[in-house]
C-alpha positions, 0 to 999 in steps of 0.5 A, a space after each residue: 507452522 503456527 496456528 492461524 488465530 485471526 479468527 479470534 478477532 471479533 467484530 467491533 472488538 479489540 483483540 487485545 485492548 492496548 493503547 500505548 501511553 508514553 509510547 517511545 520507539 527509541 526505548 529498548 525493550 525486551 521484544 527486540 533489538 533497537 536498530 540504530 547508530 551503535 548496531 546498524 551493521 547487523 542490518 547490512 544487506 537486509 534492507 536497501 542501503 539508502 534506508 540503512 543510511 538513515 539508521 547509521 545516522 540515528 535518523 531512524 530508530 525501530 525494533 527488530 522483532 522476531 514475530 515467529 515467537 508466541 504471541 504474535 499472529 501469523 501471515 496466512 492468507 485467508 482461506 478463500 484466497 488460499 484456495 483460489 490461489 492453489 486452484 490457479 496453478 498453471 492456470 494462467 499465462 502472460 501476453 507479450 505485453 504482460 496481460 494475464 490470459 487463459 492459455 485455453 482461450 487465448 483471452 483475458 479471463 473476466 475475473 481472477 481471485 487469488 494469486 494468478 501465479 502461486 508458483 514462482 520459478 526464479 529462473 523464469 524470465 517473466 518471474 518479476 512481472 508475475 510477482 507484481 501480478 501477485 502483489 496486485 491481486 493480493 492488494 485488490 482482495 480487500 475490495 472497495 475502499 472508503 477512507 480519510 487520509 492526511 497528506 503531510 509534507 515535511 522538511 527537516 524542520 518539520 511539517 510544512 503543510 497538511 492536506 486531508 483527502 477522502 478517498 473511494 475505490 470501486 473494484 471489478 476484479 480480485 475481490 469476491 464482491 466483484 465476481 458478479 458485477 456488471 463490467 461493460 467497460 472491462 474496468 479493473 477499478 475506479 478511484 475517486 479522491 477529493 480534498 476536504 481540507 484546507 480551504 484553498 484546496 477543498 473541493 479539488 477532485 480527481 477520478 481515475 478509471 483503469 481498464 483491464 485491457 493491457 493496451 489501454 491507458 488509464 482514464 483520468 479527469 480532475 475537477 479544480 473548483 477555481 476553474 469550475 470545470 472538468 478537464 481530462 488529464 494525461 495518464 502518462 504523468 502518473 510519476 509526478 507528485 500529487 498537489 505539490 507533494 512527493 507522493 505520485 499516483 503510481 505509489 498508492 498502497 506501495 506500487 500502483 502502476 499498471 503492470 503493462 506499462 513496465 518491463 520487470 526483472 526479478 533480481 533475487 530472492 533473499 531475506 530482508 527486514 520489512 516494515 510491519 505494523 506492530 499492533 497488527 501482528 499483536 492482534 490489537 487491530 479494532 475493527 467496527 462496522 462502517 457507516 456505509 457497510 463493510 468494515 472500519 479500521 479504528 487507528 491507534 492514537 500513538 505517534 506515527 512519524 518522528 514529527 509526532 514526538 516533541 523530543 524526536 532527534 531524527 528526520 521528522 518523516 521517520 516511520 516511528 511506529 513500525 517494527 522490522 521483521 526478518 522476512 524472505 523477500 523478492 527484489 524486482 526491478 521495474 523499467 517504465 516503458 514510457 521514455 517521458 516517466 520521471 524515473 529510469 528504474 524502480 527496485 521493489 522489495 516485496 514479501 516473498 510469501 505474502 506479496 506485500 511491499 515495504 520499500 521502493 527505491 527510485 533511480 534517475 536515468 543516470 542511476 542515482 537514487 531520487 526517491 524512496 517509498 516505504 510502506 508498512 504491512 500487517 496480517 489478515 483479520 477475519 470479520 463477520 464470522 470468518 466469512 470476509 477478511 481484511 488487513 488490519 492493524 493500529 497505524 498505517 504510514 506510507 512515506 515518500 522521501 525526496 533525496 534531491 530536496 532533502 524532504 519527504 511526503 507521508 500518507 497517514 490515517 487520522 487516529 482514534 476517531 471511529 467517525 473517520 472513515 477507514 473502510 474496506 469491503 464497502 459497496 461503492 456504487 458505480 455512479 460515484 465514479 462518473 463525470 457528473 459525480 466528479 463535478 458534484 463532489 467538487 462543488 
């Protein structure tokens, strides 16, 4: 096993201060094989066919990189997360509905840290659900969030519209900072999203409360400036597009559906080419103190999608910044329990060691692919002397491609401006996630 070198990253210091000038993902380089029309066959069986088709047509172009070589950081979990995962062996079980419980008490534990199911047995009929719970707790470990995103809607001609959204989240489980938080409503998390640009949408705000109770749906509210009032929204429409985009509420960082709302089945474990942030594994993440506490990622000023490159000939939403890395992966089928859910089933492709996700393929009820969701992942960095960790990198792209309409929506993070929040392990106060705050933020 490679030595974990993430502790070498100092606060506010670029581990290797590299800004790539003239960055060209279409240029072959000694670090890896460029996947494209001339060699797409080498990736057969290593990624979803729907994604591989883009490489066959020359619409995507990314390097396959061996990150096991010297000079790359490894994917080891943070020490406290790893220790907690080991301590969770045999500690939890699942109810019939899919909720985590302590078998000694038959009750839901008040707090979980680390992987709740560190030992996955593929023959276990509930292995798929356990993998998804592991993914959830890996994601929640980074704690409260405060960040600015760009929601970009594209067709084959380029960008149709761009929306900037300010997002905040408060966690009540899965992160060390939440261990002693008061939680009388048995909440799992709260999210607040506010549109700040363009003017016609500015002030549109949504609030979500997700409960730890397995049989309790999310509570969701929205504030629309044109109506000047708060309205409660059904939690059953989480598969719908957000503000006319192809990004759904159940997408999030990779998959943000409530586990109890789906039936999961592990299909197989096999090697896959997963999307990785190259700056992250090269140790080039730039981390500075956040304006409201916590730690801020400063993103690189490089092309993120094809539309950022004037001479790009592929589809405008191609994830040009990412690299492909061969990793062991779980392939999990998710079938929604709600008969009105937009998709009949989803295939989740997750890293079998880190439990991060890369690809989701969504199918209609007749079995035809409707959508794909892509997310790149990175490695953990130590901050504040190794007391805290966060997953950091240089560029983050999440892409929802709509096969029916031949278009896509992409979540991006504005680059190279330390004033733009991309903050983790902040302490978002609980009163930010109230109905009163929804009205206040919306005005």
